[in-house]
TORMAR-799184 format. One record per residue (C-alpha): residue in three letters; y negated, z negated, x negated. Coordinates in steps of 0.05 Angstrom, whole numbers, padded with zeros to 5 digits, always signed. Layout:
% TORMAR-799184
ALAYZX/...
//
This chain:
% TORMAR-799184
UNK+00003+00001-00004/UNK-00070+00021-00022/UNK-00133-00011-00018/UNK-00162+00031+00035/UNK-00094+00014+00068/UNK-00098-00023+00141/UNK-00067-00089+00127/UNK-00005-00102+00174/UNK-00021-00175+00178/UNK-00085-00213+00211/UNK-00137-00194+00155/UNK-00202-00242+00141/UNK-00267-00241+00161/UNK-00302-00245+00098/UNK-00350-00200+00071/UNK-00358-00183-00008/UNK-00382-00128-00045/UNK-00318-00102-00046/UNK-00320-00100+00034/UNK-00274-00145+00076/UNK-00217-00191+00044/UNK-00153-00173+00059/UNK-00125-00236+00051/UNK-00073-00266+00100/UNK-00112-00301+00166/UNK-00101-00380+00166/UNK-00089-00390+00243/UNK-00135-00423+00277/UNK-00188-00394+00233/UNK-00209-00332+00220/UNK-00214-00333+00143/UNK-00159-00338+00090/UNK-00141-00399+00052/UNK-00188-00373-00008/UNK-00239-00366+00039/UNK-00234-00433+00079/UNK-00298-00478+00080/UNK-00277-00548+00045/UNK-00271-00584+00112/UNK-00222-00521+00145/UNK-00185-00526+00077/UNK-00168-00587+00078/UNK-00153-00593+00147/UNK-00104-00534+00136/UNK-00065-00568+00077/UNK-00061-00627+00108/UNK-00028-00611+00168/UNK+00028-00581+00119/UNK+00090-00612+00100/UNK+00156-00604+00051/UNK+00196-00543+00080/UNK+00135-00505+00113/UNK+00135-00429+00097/UNK+00070-00399+00063/UNK+00037-00330+00093/UNK-00017-00318+00045/UNK-00017-00239+00027/UNK-00072-00215-00003/UNK-00106-00277-00016/UNK-00142-00282-00077/UNK-00117-00341-00120/UNK-00133-00388-00170/UNK-00078-00440-00212/UNK-00121-00494-00181/UNK-00113-00460-00102/UNK-00039-00453-00108/UNK-00036-00527-00145/UNK-00072-00548-00082/UNK-00025-00511-00036/UNK+00037-00539-00060/UNK+00005-00609-00069/UNK+00028-00628+00000/UNK+00095-00593-00005/UNK+00118-00635-00058/UNK+00171-00689-00050/UNK+00138-00752-00077/UNK+00206-00776-00092/UNK+00228-00718-00138/UNK+00159-00682-00151/UNK+00189-00621-00132/UNK+00157-00576-00081/UNK+00203-00558-00019/UNK+00172-00485+00010/UNK+00203-00444+00064/UNK+00202-00362+00058/UNK+00139-00358+00014/UNK+00096-00288+00020/UNK+00044-00274-00029/UNK+00051-00192-00029/UNK-00020-00164-00051/UNK-00050-00224-00075/UNK-00089-00230-00136/UNK-00086-00278-00186/UNK-00144-00298-00224/UNK-00113-00332-00303/UNK-00047-00349-00300/UNK-00002-00360-00245/UNK+00047-00428-00257/UNK+00114-00440-00207/UNK+00139-00509-00231/UNK+00191-00543-00205/UNK+00196-00516-00134/UNK+00239-00502-00085/UNK+00235-00451-00035/UNK+00297-00444+00024/UNK+00272-00379+00037/UNK+00249-00324-00007/UNK+00190-00308-00047/UNK+00158-00254-00050/UNK+00092-00228-00105/UNK+00105-00147-00084/UNK+00054-00109-00106/UNK+00007-00172-00130/UNK-00040-00169-00189/UNK-00035-00220-00234/UNK-00094-00220-00282/UNK-00062-00268-00334/UNK+00011-00277-00329/UNK+00062-00311-00283/UNK+00113-00371-00314/UNK+00159-00400-00266/UNK+00199-00464-00290/UNK+00252-00499-00252/UNK+00239-00463-00190/UNK+00306-00439-00149/UNK+00293-00397-00086/UNK+00354-00394-00029/UNK+00343-00320-00019/UNK+00312-00260-00057/UNK+00253-00271-00123/UNK+00204-00215-00109/UNK+00161-00181-00153/UNK+00161-00109-00136/UNK+00104-00064-00150/UNK+00070-00124-00188/UNK+00016-00109-00242/UNK+00011-00174-00286/UNK-00040-00167-00348/UNK-00002-00210-00396/UNK+00071-00246-00392/UNK+00122-00256-00331/UNK+00176-00322-00357/UNK+00224-00343-00304/UNK+00263-00409-00341/UNK+00311-00450-00315/UNK+00310-00406-00251/UNK+00362-00394-00205/UNK+00354-00339-00152/UNK+00397-00348-00079/UNK+00395-00269-00070/UNK+00358-00207-00087/UNK+00322-00205-00156/UNK+00271-00158-00130/UNK+00225-00115-00195/UNK+00224-00042-00196/UNK+00171-00006-00200/UNK+00137-00073-00233/UNK+00085-00065-00281/UNK+00092-00119-00337/UNK+00035-00112-00392/UNK+00074-00168-00439/UNK+00136-00185-00445/UNK+00192-00205-00390/UNK+00231-00259-00410/UNK+00288-00266-00345/UNK+00318-00329-00366/UNK+00351-00333-00301/UNK+00410-00377-00288/UNK+00441-00341-00238/UNK+00423-00281-00184/UNK+00461-00289-00119/UNK+00455-00221-00108/UNK+00437-00156-00138/UNK+00381-00152-00185/UNK+00340-00084-00179/UNK+00291-00070-00243/UNK+00285-00005-00230/UNK+00216+00030-00267/UNK+00202-00036-00282/UNK+00155-00033-00350/UNK+00144-00088-00402/UNK+00130-00087-00477/UNK+00205-00137-00488/UNK+00250-00151-00448/UNK+00295-00223-00449/UNK+00353-00229-00398/UNK+00400-00278-00453/UNK+00444-00311-00401/UNK+00433-00290-00333/UNK+00495-00278-00282/UNK+00482-00237-00229/UNK+00534-00225-00178/UNK+00514-00166-00158/UNK+00502-00101-00185/UNK+00438-00092-00226/UNK+00399-00042-00238/UNK+00348-00015-00288/UNK+00342+00059-00284/UNK+00289+00089-00293/UNK+00263+00014-00334/UNK+00219+00032-00392/UNK+00217-00029-00451/UNK+00172-00011-00501/UNK+00202-00056-00555/UNK+00272-00093-00559/UNK+00313-00122-00503/UNK+00367-00175-00492/UNK+00425-00181-00456/UNK+00468-00236-00499/UNK+00516-00267-00461/UNK+00490-00235-00397/UNK+00546-00228-00340/UNK+00541-00172-00289/UNK+00588-00186-00243/UNK+00579-00114-00209/UNK+00564-00084-00274/UNK+00500-00048-00281/UNK+00456+00007-00293/UNK+00415+00027-00347/UNK+00404+00105-00321/UNK+00344+00132-00357/UNK+00326+00072-00377/UNK+00274+00078-00445/UNK+00277+00017-00501/UNK+00232+00028-00557/UNK+00274-00018-00595/UNK+00336-00055-00607/UNK+00383-00062-00543/UNK+00419-00122-00563/UNK+00484-00135-00517/UNK+00527-00189-00555/UNK+00576-00232-00517/UNK+00555-00185-00446/UNK+00609-00191-00389/UNK+00605-00125-00348/UNK+00663-00139-00305/UNK+00689-00109-00241/UNK+00649-00034-00247/UNK+00617+00008-00305/UNK+00566-00012-00349/UNK+00524+00060-00341/UNK+00477+00082-00397/UNK+00478+00158-00381/UNK+00412+00189-00392/UNK+00385+00129-00435/UNK+00339+00134-00480/UNK+00350+00077-00540/UNK+00308+00079-00605/UNK+00348+00022-00653/UNK+00416+00006-00650/UNK+00462-00025-00597/UNK+00503-00087-00614/UNK+00560-00104-00565/UNK+00599-00154-00609/UNK+00643-00198-00565/UNK+00621-00169-00496/UNK+00676-00152-00447/UNK+00676-00083-00407/UNK+00719-00085-00343/UNK+00716-00027-00325/UNK+00692+00043-00360/UNK+00631+00050-00415/UNK+00584+00116-00400/UNK+00533+00136-00445/UNK+00528+00209-00419/UNK+00467+00242-00454/UNK+00445+00188-00471/UNK+00398+00185-00532/UNK+00414+00118-00580/UNK+00370+00117-00642/UNK+00411+00057-00684/UNK+00476+00035-00698/UNK+00536+00016-00654/UNK+00576-00048-00671/UNK+00639-00070-00624/UNK+00668-00114-00659/UNK+00711-00164-00624/UNK+00686-00130-00554/UNK+00745-00123-00504/UNK+00748-00059-00461/UNK+00796-00053-00406/UNK+00777+00019-00400/UNK+00752+00083-00433/UNK+00676+00096-00458/UNK+00646+00157-00443/UNK+00591+00183-00502/UNK+00584+00255-00467/UNK+00530+00296-00477/UNK+00506+00229-00534/UNK+00444+00251-00582/UNK+00456+00200-00643/UNK+00392+00198-00674/UNK+00403+00155-00742/UNK+00468+00121-00718/UNK+00504+00110-00782/UNK+00567+00066-00757/UNK+00601+00066-00696/UNK+00646+00010-00686/UNK+00699-00020-00706/UNK+00718-00001-00623/UNK+00788-00025-00593/UNK+00801+00023-00533/UNK+00855+00023-00490/UNK+00833+00096-00452/UNK+00798+00158-00489/UNK+00734+00151-00521/UNK+00696+00215-00502/UNK+00640+00252-00556/UNK+00646+00322-00529/UNK+00583+00359-00530/UNK+00555+00293-00573/UNK+00506+00316-00620/UNK+00509+00265-00693/UNK+00441+00279-00733/UNK+00448+00232-00789/UNK+00508+00210-00839/UNK+00560+00170-00798/UNK+00622+00132-00800/UNK+00668+00118-00732/UNK+00719+00060-00731/UNK+00758+00074-00670/UNK+00825+00051-00642/UNK+00846+00082-00580/UNK+00892+00124-00535/UNK+00847+00187-00544/UNK+00798+00212-00579/UNK+00751+00286-00549/UNK+00709+00311-00595/UNK+00706+00378-00552/UNK+00646+00419-00577/UNK+00613+00350-00617/UNK+00563+00378-00669/UNK+00559+00343-00736/UNK+00483+00353-00767/UNK+00510+00313-00828/UNK+00564+00280-00863/UNK+00622+00245-00818/UNK+00671+00206-00831/UNK+00721+00188-00767/UNK+00779+00131-00791/UNK+00818+00125-00723/UNK+00880+00080-00701/UNK+00934+00112-00646/UNK+00888+00165-00613/UNK+00909+00233-00595/UNK+00844+00270-00615/UNK+00818+00335-00591/UNK+00767+00372-00637/UNK+00762+00445-00601/UNK+00702+00481-00616/UNK+00671+00427-00651/UNK+00616+00446-00692/UNK+00618+00416-00768/UNK+00552+00437-00817/UNK+00573+00385-00871/UNK+00641+00354-00891/UNK+00676+00318-00834/UNK+00732+00274-00857/UNK+00786+00248-00794/UNK+00834+00201-00828/UNK+00882+00157-00800/UNK+00883+00080-00817/UNK+00948+00045-00819/UNK+00920-00027-00802/UNK+00882-00053-00762/UNK+00800-00060-00764/UNK+00773-00128-00800/UNK+00728-00169-00770/UNK+00666-00195-00817/UNK+00699-00255-00821/UNK+00761-00221-00851/UNK+00799-00232-00786/UNK+00847-00175-00763/UNK+00823-00147-00692/UNK+00878-00147-00634/UNK+00898-00076-00606/UNK+00917-00094-00542/UNK+00948-00037-00497/UNK+00958+00006-00549/UNK+01028+00021-00584/UNK+01018-00003-00659/UNK+01059+00052-00690/UNK+01034+00114-00665/UNK+00996+00158-00726/UNK+00935+00193-00710/UNK+00954+00260-00669/UNK+00904+00314-00675/UNK+00914+00362-00622/UNK+00875+00413-00630/UNK+00818+00447-00688/UNK+00813+00520-00639/UNK+00749+00550-00645/UNK+00712+00501-00710/UNK+00700+00523-00768/UNK+00747+00494-00817/UNK+00702+00500-00883/UNK+00687+00439-00880/UNK+00737+00394-00843/UNK+00790+00356-00875/UNK+00853+00324-00846/UNK+00882+00255-00875/UNK+00946+00218-00857/UNK+00944+00255-00791/UNK+00998+00280-00747/UNK+00984+00356-00733/UNK+01051+00364-00685/UNK+01026+00383-00629/UNK+00963+00418-00667/UNK+00931+00477-00639/UNK+00903+00528-00690/UNK+00894+00595-00666/UNK+00815+00611-00663/UNK+00800+00568-00725/UNK+00751+00599-00764/UNK+00761+00596-00842/UNK+00828+00568-00833/UNK+00833+00583-00909/UNK+00791+00526-00930/UNK+00813+00469-00882/UNK+00832+00412-00930/UNK+00900+00366-00917/UNK+00901+00298-00956/UNK+00947+00245-00958/UNK+01009+00248-00916/UNK+00989+00293-00862/UNK+01059+00311-00817/UNK+01069+00372-00789/UNK+01124+00387-00723/UNK+01201+00412-00754/UNK+01249+00464-00718/UNK+01308+00436-00679/UNK+01369+00399-00709/UNK+01425+00443-00717/UNK+01455+00487-00778/UNK+01417+00546-00738/UNK+01357+00528-00758/UNK+01328+00521-00818/UNK+01281+00450-00845/UNK+01206+00467-00850/UNK+01140+00461-00832/UNK+01125+00502-00770/UNK+01063+00506-00717/UNK+01060+00476-00648/UNK+01041+00554-00622/UNK+01106+00573-00660/UNK+01153+00516-00623/UNK+01116+00550-00558/UNK+01127+00613-00571/UNK+01211+00599-00586/UNK+01212+00552-00533/UNK+01220+00490-00575/UNK+01174+00458-00533/UNK+01125+00472-00473/UNK+01054+00506-00481/UNK+01006+00465-00457/UNK+00977+00469-00383/UNK+00956+00527-00362/UNK+00956+00558-00439/UNK+01010+00627-00447/UNK+01050+00626-00514/UNK+01007+00660-00572/UNK+01052+00726-00601/UNK+01080+00732-00667/UNK+01022+00774-00680/UNK+00967+00728-00669/UNK+01012+00674-00704/UNK+01026+00712-00771/UNK+00954+00703-00799/UNK+00940+00628-00788/UNK+01005+00621-00827/UNK+00975+00666-00883/UNK+00909+00629-00889/UNK+00941+00563-00884/UNK+00990+00576-00935/UNK+00925+00601-00974/UNK+00887+00541-00962/UNK+00947+00492-00986/UNK+00954+00529-01037/UNK+00882+00527-01068/UNK+00901+00451-01070/UNK+00960+00470-01114/UNK+01010+00448-01059/UNK+01061+00504-01078/UNK+01117+00475-01034/UNK+01082+00460-00969/UNK+01059+00532-00977/UNK+01125+00553-00985/UNK+01131+00533-00918/UNK+01069+00570-00885/UNK+01097+00636-00923/UNK+01164+00625-00887/UNK+01124+00623-00815/UNK+01082+00678-00839/UNK+01154+00719-00862/UNK+01180+00698-00795/UNK+01126+00719-00756/UNK+01115+00789-00780/UNK+01198+00803-00773/UNK+01186+00786-00703/UNK+01125+00821-00693/UNK+01143+00875-00649/UNK+01077+00915-00661/UNK+01110+00920-00739/UNK+01147+00989-00754/UNK+01224+00984-00760/UNK+01227+00998-00829/UNK+01187+00938-00849/UNK+01220+00896-00803/UNK+01286+00917-00826/UNK+01266+00910-00896/UNK+01238+00840-00871/UNK+01300+00825-00842/UNK+01344+00844-00903/UNK+01289+00793-00949/UNK+01311+00735-00894/UNK+01386+00752-00894/UNK+01391+00741-00967/UNK+01349+00686-00990/UNK+01311+00665-00926/UNK+01244+00706-00960/UNK+01253+00679-01037/UNK+01254+00607-01014/UNK+01330+00581-00999/UNK+01355+00579-01057/UNK+01422+00554-01020/UNK+01431+00614-00985/UNK+01410+00665-01048/UNK+01463+00622-01085/UNK+01519+00639-01036/UNK+01505+00704-01028/UNK+01514+00706-01108/UNK+01575+00675-01107/UNK+01611+00714-01051/UNK+01587+00776-01100/UNK+01614+00753-01164/UNK+01676+00732-01120/UNK+01668+00801-01091/UNK+01676+00834-01151/UNK+01728+00796-01189/UNK+01768+00818-01140/UNK+01759+00887-01134/UNK+01763+00879-01212/UNK+01833+00857-01203/UNK+01857+00895-01159/UNK+01825+00967-01187/UNK+01779+00957-01243/UNK+01821+00929-01299/UNK+01858+00995-01327/UNK+01939+00984-01324/UNK+01945+00966-01397/UNK+01885+00965-01448/UNK+01876+01033-01476/UNK+01913+01033-01551/UNK+01867+01091-01599/UNK+01906+01147-01624/UNK+01890+01177-01693/UNK+01924+01249-01718/UNK+01894+01279-01779/UNK+01918+01342-01839/UNK+01923+01338-01909/UNK+01906+01387-01962/UNK+01938+01343-02019/UNK+01860+01325-02036/UNK+01822+01306-01968/UNK+01851+01280-01903/UNK+01818+01290-01839/UNK+01836+01236-01779/UNK+01816+01251-01707/UNK+01824+01183-01660/UNK+01822+01193-01588/UNK+01823+01132-01544/UNK+01872+01150-01473/UNK+01835+01148-01406/UNK+01849+01081-01372/UNK+01902+01084-01318/UNK+01889+01062-01248/UNK+01938+01002-01237/UNK+01995+01019-01197/UNK+02044+00966-01159/UNK+02040+00912-01120/UNK+01976+00881-01107/UNK+01998+00809-01122/UNK+02020+00837-01191/UNK+01948+00850-01200/UNK+01924+00781-01186/UNK+01943+00759-01256/UNK+01914+00705-01298/UNK+01899+00756-01352/UNK+01868+00809-01309/UNK+01824+00741-01269/UNK+01797+00723-01342/UNK+01780+00792-01350/UNK+01739+00806-01291/UNK+01707+00736-01292/UNK+01676+00765-01365/UNK+01658+00836-01326/UNK+01632+00795-01275/UNK+01590+00739-01317/UNK+01564+00788-01362/UNK+01541+00836-01301/UNK+01487+00775-01286/UNK+01451+00779-01341/UNK+01450+00845-01351/UNK+01505+00860-01401/UNK+01552+00914-01409/UNK+01620+00870-01418/UNK+01650+00919-01470/UNK+01717+00916-01429/UNK+01752+00987-01419/UNK+01744+00999-01334/UNK+01776+01045-01289/UNK+01721+01090-01263/UNK+01722+01053-01202/UNK+01713+00993-01239/UNK+01660+01028-01276/UNK+01623+01037-01212/UNK+01637+00964-01190/UNK+01603+00945-01249/UNK+01541+00977-01258/UNK+01540+00960-01176/UNK+01536+00898-01196/UNK+01491+00890-01253/UNK+01430+00919-01192/UNK+01454+00864-01146/UNK+01472+00794-01179/UNK+01418+00786-01223/UNK+01366+00808-01163/UNK+01409+00745-01120/UNK+01405+00696-01188/UNK+01326+00707-01195/UNK+01305+00701-01115/UNK+01345+00635-01129/UNK+01306+00611-01189/UNK+01251+00634-01146/UNK+01268+00599-01086/UNK+01269+00526-01131/UNK+01207+00551-01174/UNK+01169+00547-01098/UNK+01198+00486-01084/UNK+01178+00433-01155/UNK+01113+00474-01178/UNK+01059+00451-01170/
//
């Protein structure tokens, strides 16, 4: 209501330079309490008794007039004033207003009142509401050791100084929407209903340490220029909502309790968030939050999801969280970051990393400043940190350390060849059984082969898509001098090329032979098995058809002419063996055959006389068997090289 509006109560008839006084007329007189004559005011005050209602809306007050009004309402024994309902709406107080030792049986309202000084209430109790909505206070507002039976209404109040709301209990809701003050202190207050600070503007710090909000609290679009302290604060039944809030300093939540979700969606936070000893029973939502000068978040123990999707970190950050899930979808890090996590499934889809970002699993619980291990209720303590997706990430600045990549999606990652693995990063294995070789694979290959179901709403990727992914991961491990790890990715790349239907048939056939003979040069036992099989076959062939029936004896013939002898030596052609095969499998023929085969493996001729069949078999074995031996040596080297 503006000064030009006609008030809704009987108006004082006093006329001054500003026009008619807006004060409520004191019946049966025609003036308000401030403009009554001395005799009339004395008569009116004498008519008051403890428990009387007061209606002095629009009346100009001083502290002296207020004390005179309360004097007849005080109990002589206790010294406390007893008032029924008190209406001081639109009053104007000159100087400070002090309310001491007053019991209101109903409500006490200062809505739209104007205070040239401050308002100080001590040891005040109201059975109904306490209202300061739309009031204007030139100095501080202090409510010390006060109880409000129903609601506290402070919305749109403008307080130039400090708001100290040290109320023991508010029986209903606490409305501070749009309130403006220099600083705010709500330490230890208990609000039985919901507390709303939506749109509040606090130009300094705000302290809610030890406050209890039985039905939650909302701080949507609130602006706090300094630090906002919530150490030991309890948010019961309903969520704690900071959506769109702008906090200039840090937000400590040490020993706080959140019975429902805490949301910071779209907020801007200028300092650290500490959760040492805090107890959370649900998740925390930081979607679209801007962390301006936040250097540390945590240690945060959360049994639900901690969501940083679309959040922006403008400075270097250390994040310590033990949670069921951590989402960083389209999160942007404008500086370095270290994410030290426990138990969580981490989704990094489409995250933007402009500087090195390290995601590491922490083996031991976080500790408090006192050195005590922080409890992790409702979390499975044996679960490692699991990366579920790095799709869309520029991996040039990403480091994964001691994480589980069993279900991690890599397709669509940029600069995957520059991704760094530190510590022990676990990748999925093929199913158990003789059919599958033990190796590290990708989750996408498991989806394509049917070893594991693909994520909901996604189709398995084809081998043509997976081959480049394996190739880039192989290069990443080779650059970090991890040749054994790179070998598994090389195997996966070759497998995808072999199964790629867009590859030519000839190349696929060649890859198939390479796979059969030596597992792409990575399976030493397979190459050695083929070598032993080839040598065995060569030995048997030599024994059965390659060695002659007998070793040919050289025959020399010559002539003499009395002075000179001319000799010519001829070696008979080896004779193919005859007779039953069982007689050819003798110990002597085995020894000769083994000598031929052993020499062929190292590219040497045995010097043994062979049949025509044996000669061609030896030539073939000198080509095939050294190649198989070389493949076996290559496979061993790929597993031990560093």
